MARPA-451513 format. One line per field, with one value per residue (C-alpha): x, y, z; chain; residue number from 1. Coordinates in Angstrom, 3 decimals. Example, Ala and Ser with C-alpha at 12.3 -4.5 7.8 and 13.67 -1.06 7.14 Angstrom:
<rs>
east <- (12.300 | 13.670)
north <- (-4.500 | -1.060)
up <- (7.800 | 7.140)
unit <- (A | A)
pos <- (1 | 2)
</rs>
This chain:
<rs>
east <- (20.713 | 23.780 | 25.387 | 27.986 | 31.583 | 32.954 | 30.714 | 32.196 | 35.720 | 34.919 | 33.679 | 36.818 | 39.102 | 37.403 | 38.279 | 41.320 | 44.257 | 43.211 | 39.675 | 40.635 | 43.101 | 41.394 | 41.545 | 45.299 | 45.782 | 43.634 | 45.669 | 48.896 | 47.494 | 46.590 | 50.027 | 51.789 | 49.908 | 50.696 | 54.376 | 54.634 | 53.004 | 55.579 | 58.610 | 58.084 | 57.209 | 56.441 | 54.171 | 51.163 | 51.566 | 52.207 | 49.143 | 46.933 | 48.075 | 46.758 | 42.975 | 39.717 | 37.074 | 38.178 | 39.477 | 43.064 | 43.539 | 45.137 | 42.165 | 39.810 | 41.561 | 41.323 | 37.619 | 36.783 | 38.766 | 37.039 | 33.495 | 33.634 | 33.864 | 31.081 | 28.788 | 29.669 | 28.217 | 24.809 | 21.911 | 20.491 | 17.400 | 16.396 | 16.700 | 13.019 | 12.065 | 13.913 | 12.014 | 8.687 | 9.613 | 8.482 | 9.204 | 12.904 | 13.278 | 11.324 | 13.457 | 16.668 | 15.613 | 14.587 | 17.893 | 20.090 | 18.484 | 16.738 | 18.221 | 21.851 | 22.471 | 20.540 | 22.492 | 25.856 | 24.812 | 23.923 | 27.126 | 29.248 | 27.797 | 27.928 | 31.566 | 33.105 | 31.260 | 34.586 | 36.181 | 34.101 | 36.199 | 36.236 | 32.568 | 31.650 | 33.785 | 32.050 | 28.625 | 29.743 | 30.760 | 27.323 | 25.606 | 27.629 | 25.802 | 27.830 | 27.854 | 31.187 | 32.757 | 29.356 | 29.346 | 32.484 | 31.176 | 27.824 | 29.517 | 31.788 | 28.764 | 26.802 | 24.166 | 21.907 | 23.958 | 20.853 | 19.333 | 22.684 | 22.909 | 19.382 | 20.047 | 23.350 | 21.602 | 18.821 | 21.376 | 23.214 | 20.088 | 19.246 | 22.874 | 22.766 | 19.449 | 19.777 | 23.443 | 23.707 | 20.247 | 20.994 | 24.387 | 22.667 | 20.056 | 22.438 | 25.197 | 23.120 | 19.388 | 19.194 | 22.092 | 20.451 | 17.155 | 18.993 | 21.064 | 24.324 | 27.173 | 26.482 | 28.660 | 28.276 | 28.649 | 28.918 | 28.901 | 26.919 | 24.567 | 26.689 | 29.813 | 27.999 | 26.450 | 29.806 | 31.372 | 28.474 | 28.592 | 32.309 | 32.521 | 29.217 | 28.243 | 31.452 | 31.701 | 27.914 | 27.902 | 30.977 | 29.403 | 26.122 | 27.805 | 30.174 | 27.330 | 25.115 | 27.823 | 29.526 | 26.339 | 25.252 | 28.544 | 29.706 | 26.618 | 25.581 | 27.456 | 30.797 | 30.139 | 29.213 | 31.745 | 34.728 | 34.767 | 33.517 | 36.004 | 38.821 | 37.916 | 36.663 | 40.011 | 40.363 | 37.771 | 39.810 | 43.064 | 41.338 | 40.182 | 43.688 | 45.232 | 42.663 | 43.397 | 47.160 | 46.788 | 44.179 | 46.258 | 49.427 | 47.674 | 46.779 | 49.332 | 51.314 | 48.195 | 46.825 | 50.052 | 50.645 | 47.202 | 46.690 | 44.444 | 42.148 | 42.015 | 40.955 | 38.345 | 36.752 | 37.066 | 34.715 | 31.565 | 32.329 | 32.484 | 29.230 | 27.677 | 28.676 | 27.519 | 24.147 | 23.408 | 24.297 | 22.832 | 19.641 | 19.140 | 19.757 | 17.427 | 14.680 | 14.994 | 14.983 | 11.828 | 10.214 | 10.917 | 13.524 | 15.561 | 19.232 | 20.648 | 18.279 | 18.717 | 22.513 | 22.312 | 20.109 | 22.304 | 25.610 | 24.131 | 22.875 | 26.160 | 28.630 | 29.555 | 30.886 | 34.256 | 35.709 | 32.894 | 33.153 | 36.917 | 36.570 | 33.866 | 35.816 | 38.994 | 37.162 | 35.233 | 37.603 | 41.081 | 43.360 | 44.876 | 41.554 | 40.136 | 37.105 | 39.356 | 41.115 | 37.774 | 36.870 | 40.200 | 39.738 | 36.397 | 37.840 | 40.558 | 37.752 | 35.186 | 37.338 | 38.181 | 34.719 | 32.867 | 35.216 | 34.350 | 30.651 | 31.044 | 32.034 | 29.198 | 26.805 | 28.021 | 27.646 | 24.040 | 23.375 | 24.532 | 22.739 | 19.423 | 19.133 | 20.338 | 18.600 | 20.724 | 24.080)
north <- (23.779 | 22.790 | 26.132 | 28.145 | 26.791 | 30.051 | 29.581 | 26.112 | 27.487 | 30.246 | 27.703 | 25.588 | 28.580 | 29.291 | 25.833 | 25.444 | 23.358 | 20.670 | 20.479 | 20.801 | 17.925 | 15.758 | 12.535 | 13.047 | 13.522 | 10.472 | 8.366 | 9.570 | 8.862 | 5.309 | 4.735 | 6.276 | 4.032 | 0.906 | 1.851 | 2.626 | -0.699 | -2.499 | -0.414 | -0.456 | -4.012 | -3.009 | -0.109 | -2.379 | -3.718 | -0.257 | 1.291 | -1.659 | -1.763 | 1.731 | 1.536 | 3.299 | 0.610 | -1.920 | 0.690 | 1.899 | 5.244 | 6.936 | 5.882 | 7.124 | 10.507 | 10.734 | 9.847 | 12.375 | 15.099 | 14.180 | 14.311 | 17.304 | 20.154 | 18.636 | 18.287 | 21.830 | 23.046 | 21.449 | 23.822 | 21.894 | 24.086 | 22.697 | 19.048 | 18.857 | 19.770 | 16.717 | 14.371 | 15.403 | 14.061 | 10.465 | 9.532 | 10.342 | 8.464 | 5.495 | 5.265 | 5.553 | 2.829 | 0.542 | 1.058 | 0.735 | -2.088 | -4.220 | -3.704 | -2.996 | -6.074 | -8.343 | -7.028 | -7.528 | -11.042 | -11.871 | -10.421 | -12.185 | -15.570 | -14.886 | -13.740 | -15.455 | -18.762 | -20.646 | -18.310 | -18.626 | -16.314 | -13.456 | -14.058 | -13.783 | -10.659 | -9.015 | -9.770 | -8.213 | -5.065 | -4.940 | -5.030 | -2.082 | 1.003 | 4.177 | 6.699 | 8.462 | 9.028 | 9.532 | 12.999 | 13.868 | 12.526 | 14.239 | 17.539 | 17.347 | 16.594 | 19.540 | 17.298 | 18.390 | 18.430 | 18.433 | 15.415 | 13.588 | 14.170 | 12.770 | 9.716 | 9.023 | 9.228 | 6.903 | 4.465 | 4.527 | 3.561 | 0.785 | -0.372 | -0.775 | -2.646 | -4.689 | -5.437 | -8.636 | -9.796 | -9.184 | -10.859 | -13.959 | -13.851 | -13.375 | -15.683 | -18.467 | -18.382 | -17.337 | -19.560 | -22.454 | -21.849 | -21.808 | -24.910 | -22.930 | -22.961 | -21.079 | -19.055 | -17.519 | -13.858 | -13.407 | -9.670 | -7.967 | -5.019 | -3.087 | -3.502 | -1.832 | 0.864 | 1.726 | 2.190 | 4.403 | 6.504 | 7.143 | 7.742 | 9.552 | 10.772 | 12.697 | 14.685 | 15.197 | 16.681 | 18.789 | 20.085 | 20.958 | 22.739 | 24.601 | 26.026 | 26.796 | 28.544 | 30.159 | 31.727 | 32.854 | 34.613 | 35.836 | 35.769 | 33.696 | 35.814 | 35.340 | 31.647 | 30.969 | 33.201 | 33.310 | 30.269 | 27.526 | 28.366 | 28.108 | 24.625 | 23.299 | 21.889 | 19.829 | 17.384 | 16.614 | 16.462 | 13.974 | 11.956 | 11.796 | 10.932 | 8.170 | 6.697 | 6.690 | 4.972 | 2.487 | 1.364 | 1.271 | -1.060 | -3.567 | -2.675 | -5.914 | -8.065 | -6.229 | -6.317 | -9.990 | -10.989 | -9.108 | -11.826 | -11.726 | -7.940 | -8.230 | -10.907 | -8.769 | -5.543 | -6.705 | -7.256 | -4.094 | -1.972 | -3.504 | -2.841 | 0.841 | 1.478 | -0.234 | 1.219 | 4.798 | 4.698 | 2.925 | 5.243 | 8.413 | 7.259 | 6.379 | 9.764 | 11.582 | 9.795 | 10.574 | 14.264 | 14.805 | 18.026 | 17.481 | 18.087 | 15.579 | 13.045 | 13.192 | 12.666 | 9.593 | 8.141 | 8.522 | 7.250 | 4.173 | 3.510 | 3.968 | 1.438 | 1.656 | 0.065 | 0.753 | -1.231 | -4.063 | -4.350 | -4.204 | -6.901 | -9.155 | -8.868 | -9.402 | -12.467 | -14.101 | -12.700 | -10.056 | -12.403 | -13.877 | -13.656 | -11.887 | -9.115 | -8.909 | -8.457 | -5.689 | -4.006 | -4.220 | -2.420 | 1.095 | 0.324 | 0.168 | 2.408 | 5.527 | 5.938 | 4.646 | 7.181 | 9.983 | 9.117 | 9.140 | 12.633 | 13.830 | 11.818 | 13.436 | 16.937 | 16.141 | 15.016 | 18.271 | 20.279 | 17.998 | 17.262 | 20.015 | 23.104 | 25.579 | 24.401 | 24.076)
up <- (0.253 | 2.272 | 3.074 | 1.223 | 1.083 | 2.502 | 5.568 | 6.153 | 5.802 | 8.259 | 10.802 | 10.340 | 10.884 | 14.235 | 15.535 | 17.747 | 16.554 | 19.040 | 17.618 | 13.960 | 13.990 | 16.631 | 14.545 | 14.189 | 17.942 | 18.696 | 16.270 | 17.868 | 21.351 | 20.368 | 18.792 | 21.806 | 24.214 | 22.212 | 21.954 | 25.673 | 26.518 | 24.391 | 25.344 | 29.139 | 30.249 | 33.863 | 32.861 | 32.564 | 36.110 | 37.561 | 35.919 | 36.856 | 40.497 | 41.284 | 41.103 | 41.864 | 42.247 | 39.586 | 37.134 | 36.890 | 38.706 | 35.658 | 33.507 | 36.219 | 36.286 | 32.502 | 32.502 | 35.197 | 33.417 | 30.162 | 31.547 | 33.918 | 31.354 | 29.244 | 32.264 | 33.373 | 30.039 | 30.659 | 31.424 | 34.357 | 34.576 | 31.158 | 32.185 | 33.087 | 29.528 | 28.216 | 30.524 | 28.979 | 25.521 | 25.892 | 22.261 | 22.606 | 25.868 | 24.552 | 21.393 | 23.406 | 25.864 | 23.016 | 21.200 | 24.275 | 26.203 | 23.583 | 20.119 | 21.113 | 23.289 | 20.892 | 17.886 | 19.630 | 20.710 | 17.106 | 15.658 | 18.287 | 17.350 | 13.602 | 13.529 | 16.589 | 16.899 | 17.046 | 19.639 | 22.831 | 25.025 | 22.512 | 21.784 | 25.455 | 25.834 | 22.891 | 24.339 | 27.639 | 25.727 | 24.105 | 27.497 | 28.865 | 27.593 | 27.279 | 30.151 | 29.612 | 26.199 | 24.590 | 26.155 | 24.186 | 20.866 | 21.406 | 22.194 | 19.145 | 16.945 | 18.444 | 19.955 | 22.807 | 26.018 | 28.175 | 26.425 | 26.492 | 30.253 | 30.712 | 28.537 | 30.302 | 33.685 | 32.505 | 31.079 | 34.389 | 36.342 | 33.885 | 33.978 | 37.737 | 37.663 | 34.479 | 33.701 | 35.728 | 34.614 | 30.933 | 31.331 | 32.682 | 29.906 | 26.942 | 28.185 | 29.755 | 29.006 | 25.343 | 24.174 | 26.028 | 24.230 | 20.893 | 21.657 | 21.822 | 24.344 | 27.581 | 29.965 | 33.429 | 34.463 | 38.230 | 38.912 | 41.670 | 41.322 | 43.834 | 41.691 | 38.785 | 41.016 | 42.540 | 39.122 | 37.988 | 41.151 | 40.713 | 36.980 | 36.490 | 39.954 | 40.678 | 37.409 | 37.315 | 40.814 | 39.994 | 36.774 | 38.468 | 41.389 | 39.074 | 36.984 | 39.976 | 41.991 | 38.991 | 37.633 | 41.107 | 41.816 | 38.407 | 36.231 | 33.218 | 30.680 | 32.485 | 32.978 | 29.340 | 27.587 | 29.965 | 32.236 | 29.898 | 27.083 | 29.632 | 30.864 | 27.514 | 26.284 | 29.482 | 28.114 | 24.993 | 26.961 | 29.277 | 26.265 | 24.784 | 28.156 | 28.709 | 25.281 | 25.908 | 29.296 | 28.093 | 25.136 | 27.242 | 29.687 | 26.980 | 24.309 | 24.534 | 24.485 | 21.438 | 19.426 | 20.309 | 19.007 | 15.713 | 14.253 | 17.284 | 17.011 | 13.373 | 14.151 | 16.878 | 14.872 | 12.099 | 14.228 | 16.196 | 13.041 | 11.815 | 15.226 | 15.390 | 11.825 | 12.298 | 15.723 | 14.818 | 11.313 | 12.355 | 15.309 | 13.295 | 10.517 | 13.002 | 14.726 | 11.405 | 10.264 | 13.635 | 13.050 | 15.786 | 15.427 | 14.668 | 18.150 | 19.778 | 16.996 | 17.315 | 21.087 | 20.723 | 17.950 | 19.794 | 23.050 | 21.196 | 19.381 | 22.241 | 24.900 | 28.435 | 27.670 | 31.117 | 32.739 | 30.203 | 30.738 | 34.531 | 34.558 | 32.171 | 34.237 | 37.543 | 36.337 | 33.819 | 34.607 | 33.141 | 30.524 | 29.405 | 25.916 | 27.397 | 28.740 | 25.372 | 23.575 | 26.026 | 25.356 | 21.593 | 22.067 | 22.490 | 19.931 | 17.353 | 19.022 | 19.308 | 15.590 | 14.571 | 16.708 | 15.635 | 12.025 | 12.932 | 14.420 | 10.939 | 9.366 | 11.836 | 11.006 | 7.304 | 7.825 | 9.665 | 6.643 | 4.202 | 5.910 | 8.544 | 6.578 | 8.899 | 11.849 | 10.007)
unit <- (A | A | A | A | A | A | A | A | A | A | A | A | A | A | A | A | A | A | A | A | A | A | A | A | A | A | A | A | A | A | A | A | A | A | A | A | A | A | A | A | A | A | A | A | A | A | A | A | A | A | A | A | A | A | A | A | A | A | A | A | A | A | A | A | A | A | A | A | A | A | A | A | A | A | A | A | A | A | A | A | A | A | A | A | A | A | A | A | A | A | A | A | A | A | A | A | A | A | A | A | A | A | A | A | A | A | A | A | A | A | A | A | A | A | A | A | A | A | A | A | A | A | A | A | A | A | A | A | A | A | A | A | A | A | A | A | A | A | A | A | A | A | A | A | A | A | A | A | A | A | A | A | A | A | A | A | A | A | A | A | A | A | A | A | A | A | A | A | A | A | A | A | A | A | A | A | A | A | A | A | A | A | A | A | A | A | A | A | A | A | A | A | A | A | A | A | A | A | A | A | A | A | A | A | A | A | A | A | A | A | A | A | A | A | A | A | A | A | A | A | A | A | A | A | A | A | A | A | A | A | A | A | A | A | A | A | A | A | A | A | A | A | A | A | A | A | A | A | A | A | A | A | A | A | A | A | A | A | A | A | A | A | A | A | A | A | A | A | A | A | A | A | A | A | A | A | A | A | A | A | A | A | A | A | A | A | A | A | A | A | A | A | A | A | A | A | A | A | A | A | A | A | A | A | A | A | A | A | A | A | A | A | A | A | A | A | A | A | A | A | A | A | A | A | A | A | A | A | A | A | A | A | A | A | A | A | A | A | A | A | A | A | A | A | A | A | A | A | A | A | A | A | A | A | A | A)
pos <- (1 | 2 | 3 | 4 | 5 | 6 | 7 | 8 | 9 | 10 | 11 | 12 | 13 | 14 | 15 | 16 | 17 | 18 | 19 | 20 | 21 | 22 | 23 | 24 | 25 | 26 | 27 | 28 | 29 | 30 | 31 | 32 | 33 | 34 | 35 | 36 | 37 | 38 | 39 | 40 | 41 | 42 | 43 | 44 | 45 | 46 | 47 | 48 | 49 | 50 | 51 | 52 | 53 | 54 | 55 | 56 | 57 | 58 | 59 | 60 | 61 | 62 | 63 | 64 | 65 | 66 | 67 | 68 | 69 | 70 | 71 | 72 | 73 | 74 | 75 | 76 | 77 | 78 | 79 | 80 | 81 | 82 | 83 | 84 | 85 | 86 | 87 | 88 | 89 | 90 | 91 | 92 | 93 | 94 | 95 | 96 | 97 | 98 | 99 | 100 | 101 | 102 | 103 | 104 | 105 | 106 | 107 | 108 | 109 | 110 | 111 | 112 | 113 | 114 | 115 | 116 | 117 | 118 | 119 | 120 | 121 | 122 | 123 | 124 | 125 | 126 | 127 | 128 | 129 | 130 | 131 | 132 | 133 | 134 | 135 | 136 | 137 | 138 | 139 | 140 | 141 | 142 | 143 | 144 | 145 | 146 | 147 | 148 | 149 | 150 | 151 | 152 | 153 | 154 | 155 | 156 | 157 | 158 | 159 | 160 | 161 | 162 | 163 | 164 | 165 | 166 | 167 | 168 | 169 | 170 | 171 | 172 | 173 | 174 | 175 | 176 | 177 | 178 | 179 | 180 | 181 | 182 | 183 | 184 | 185 | 186 | 187 | 188 | 189 | 190 | 191 | 192 | 193 | 194 | 195 | 196 | 197 | 198 | 199 | 200 | 201 | 202 | 203 | 204 | 205 | 206 | 207 | 208 | 209 | 210 | 211 | 212 | 213 | 214 | 215 | 216 | 217 | 218 | 219 | 220 | 221 | 222 | 223 | 224 | 225 | 226 | 227 | 228 | 229 | 230 | 231 | 232 | 233 | 234 | 235 | 236 | 237 | 238 | 239 | 240 | 241 | 242 | 243 | 244 | 245 | 246 | 247 | 248 | 249 | 250 | 251 | 252 | 253 | 254 | 255 | 256 | 257 | 258 | 259 | 260 | 261 | 262 | 263 | 264 | 265 | 266 | 267 | 268 | 269 | 270 | 271 | 272 | 273 | 274 | 275 | 276 | 277 | 278 | 279 | 280 | 281 | 282 | 283 | 284 | 285 | 286 | 287 | 288 | 289 | 290 | 291 | 292 | 293 | 294 | 295 | 296 | 297 | 298 | 299 | 300 | 301 | 302 | 303 | 304 | 305 | 306 | 307 | 308 | 309 | 310 | 311 | 312 | 313 | 314 | 315 | 316 | 317 | 318 | 319 | 320 | 321 | 322 | 323 | 324 | 325 | 326 | 327 | 328 | 329 | 330 | 331 | 332 | 333 | 334 | 335 | 336 | 337 | 338 | 339 | 340 | 341 | 342 | 343 | 344 | 345 | 346 | 347 | 348 | 349 | 350 | 351 | 352 | 353 | 354 | 355 | 356)
</rs>
């Protein structure tokens, strides 16, 4: 049983125009960014000169706007319940910090063995686990907001502690063991921590304080049914704005290197499909309910592109192949994860009919 067609139509008619045609708006945002990057030669320099940490200020504003409404929806009093489910946390850690980096390393060497800069950049993307856009994809797919918040926080802590170590292992140690070319990644733990504190700490604190103060002063009913619907669209506006700015920053580099884009796109598509599909299948076989399974799958599939780009630029330079590979990451990830949102919703109707 998958639900009656008229029920699906009714759900679709309740969606806003922004939600209903999100893939269209994302496509237009990507095209707009690329066109702006080509049409205004100085735009790249202007956007890149204004920074928070090592990330462009406009991108930072977009990320914060994108994450705040989602984190304001989280029921923080339920967070403790998520920490008691050891199977979910164990699967997520395994997927994010063992399988994900190893899979990206393998795909990078299989598809880009003759392009060392792009290969290194792709491995750097694989090491940067998602702590930002995953909240949007999870929310669109009706995953558990509380579990997503926990997994993002856990990923952030592991990112601070392990990113430099894993970079050394996958770029120097493991290739050396296998007789392959090696590379160096000189990035400090504080650089990673500072990025996490800014791009997760600020919206997380804002979301927590908003819910705590809002419910205390106006009540839960007002907060859930009046306030949250008002700020909800800000997340998608922030997403679209971030995409425009990101693609404007690297538009010329992307359009000048279409073959490189295609070469990097193939392993990325394979990566997203395998990580999301493998994660969702594992969670389904372990008996996870849909909302938790979706959260684990999207957390496993997504990557922290802003960190990967910032690290690649800081270590190898803004015009490097490593930075180009990092930039191609969201070019492929955004439409791929949007497609997986629809796949996820289909699996909910097909395999979890009682929750559809």
